[in-house]
Each structure stands twice: as structure tokens, then as C-alpha cells.
C-alpha positions as CSV (number, residue, x, y, z in Angstrom):
1,X,-5.2,38.7,-18.6
2,X,-7.2,38.2,-15.3
3,X,-6.2,35.4,-13.0
4,X,-8.4,33.6,-10.5
5,X,-6.8,33.4,-7.1
6,X,-7.6,32.2,-3.6
7,X,-5.6,32.8,-0.5
8,X,-5.5,31.0,2.9
9,X,-4.0,32.3,6.0
10,X,-3.1,29.6,8.6
11,X,-3.2,32.3,11.4
12,X,0.0,30.7,12.8
13,X,3.6,31.6,12.4
14,X,5.8,29.2,10.5
15,X,7.5,28.3,13.8
16,X,4.1,27.6,15.5
17,X,3.1,25.4,12.6
18,X,6.4,23.5,12.7
19,X,6.0,23.0,16.5
20,X,2.4,21.8,16.1
21,X,3.5,19.4,13.4
22,X,6.4,18.0,15.4
23,X,4.2,17.5,18.5
24,X,1.6,15.7,16.4
25,X,4.2,13.6,14.7
26,X,5.7,12.6,18.1
27,X,2.3,11.6,19.4
28,X,1.6,9.6,16.3
29,X,5.0,7.9,16.5
30,X,4.4,7.1,20.1
31,X,1.1,5.4,19.2
32,X,2.8,3.6,16.4
33,X,5.6,2.2,18.5
34,X,3.1,1.2,21.2
35,X,1.3,-0.7,18.5
36,X,4.5,-2.4,17.4
37,X,5.3,-3.3,21.0
38,X,1.8,-4.9,21.4
39,X,2.2,-6.9,18.2
40,X,5.7,-8.0,19.1
41,X,4.6,-9.1,22.6
42,X,2.0,-11.3,21.0
43,X,4.9,-13.2,19.3
44,X,7.7,-13.1,21.8
45,X,8.6,-16.5,23.4
46,X,7.0,-16.8,26.8
47,X,8.8,-19.6,28.6
48,X,8.4,-17.7,31.9
49,X,7.3,-14.2,30.7
50,X,10.6,-12.6,31.7
51,X,11.3,-11.6,28.1
52,X,7.7,-10.4,27.6
53,X,7.8,-8.2,30.6
54,X,11.0,-6.4,29.6
55,X,9.4,-4.8,26.5
56,X,9.6,-1.0,26.3
57,X,8.5,1.5,23.7
58,X,9.2,5.2,23.6
59,X,9.9,8.2,21.4
60,X,12.7,10.8,21.4
61,X,10.7,13.9,20.5
62,X,13.7,16.0,19.5
63,X,14.8,13.5,16.8
64,X,11.4,11.9,16.1
65,X,12.8,8.5,16.5
66,X,10.7,5.7,18.0
67,X,12.1,2.6,19.8
68,X,10.8,-0.7,20.9
69,X,13.3,-2.8,22.8
70,X,13.5,-5.8,25.1
71,X,16.0,-5.7,27.9
72,X,16.2,-9.3,29.0
73,X,19.7,-10.7,29.0
74,X,18.7,-13.3,26.4
75,X,16.5,-11.2,24.2
76,X,19.0,-11.0,21.4
77,X,19.6,-14.7,21.5
78,X,15.9,-15.5,21.4
79,X,15.4,-13.0,18.5
80,X,18.3,-14.2,16.3
81,X,18.4,-18.0,16.7
82,X,16.0,-19.6,14.4
83,X,16.6,-23.2,15.6
84,X,15.1,-22.6,19.1
85,X,11.7,-24.2,19.8
86,X,8.8,-22.0,20.7
87,X,5.1,-22.4,21.6
88,X,2.7,-22.1,18.7
89,X,2.4,-18.4,17.6
90,X,5.7,-17.5,19.4
91,X,8.7,-17.1,17.2
92,X,12.2,-15.8,16.6
93,X,12.4,-12.4,14.9
94,X,9.5,-11.4,17.2
95,X,10.4,-7.7,16.8
96,X,11.9,-7.4,13.3
97,X,9.1,-9.2,11.5
98,X,6.2,-7.2,13.0
99,X,8.2,-4.0,12.2
100,X,8.2,-4.9,8.5
101,X,4.6,-6.3,8.5
102,X,3.1,-3.4,10.4
103,X,5.1,-0.5,8.7
104,X,2.2,0.7,6.5
105,X,-0.2,0.7,9.4
106,X,2.2,2.5,11.6
107,X,2.8,5.2,8.9
108,X,-1.0,5.5,8.8
109,X,-1.2,6.0,12.6
110,X,1.3,8.8,12.4
111,X,-0.4,10.4,9.4
112,X,-3.8,10.3,11.2
113,X,-2.3,12.1,14.2
114,X,-0.9,14.8,11.8
115,X,-4.3,15.2,10.1
116,X,-6.1,15.4,13.5
117,X,-3.7,18.2,14.6
118,X,-4.3,20.3,11.5
119,X,-8.1,20.1,11.2
């Protein structure tokens, strides 16, 4: 019985495809964590901007792990203590809440970078 068949050749070795995918994923992840940093900074308490200015975002390309952190000595205290008073729009959980709220958008940012790489 005859079978219809179509073949596609990527013209790249499996190793080259994997490397291209990892690079694209790292670029997308970097864009995603930069987005999270920006959203987080819009909520971080800003008594004197010390905490705001310590925000950092980066990606470990070998493990494809993204990080957003604050290095102020009181960043954990501000993040975890609900009872503290903050200006309107500024709040505790200024990093954790945006992480959950922006997760779908961040996955979309990474996916878009992967699609762009393999056009």
C-alpha cells in the first residue's frame, strides 16, 4: 500500500540545533527576568530608594536559571513582613507576587525568543 511522505532537513547537526535552542532560551529567559525586575521595582518600598537600586537580574546560561534579587540588608525584612506600612502601590512580597502574576507572560517571552531563533 503506498504511503504519502514528506521529509524536512534542518541542515544543522543535532548539536548545533541544541546549542541554538539553548542560546535562544537563555536570551528569552534574560528578557523574562528583566521584565520581572521591572515589575518588582514598581512595587518595592521606596523610603529612600536604597532597596530599589539594589535590584539585579541575570541568567546562568549553563543551567538556564534566571534570578532576580535585591541585595539591600533589609530586603528580606521588607519582603516578608506584612505589617509594615508602605506608600500606595508599594507592598511586601514585591518580588514573589509579580513572579506568580507574570509567570504566563514570562513563559511567552521565552517561547517567542525560541520561535524567533528557529524561523
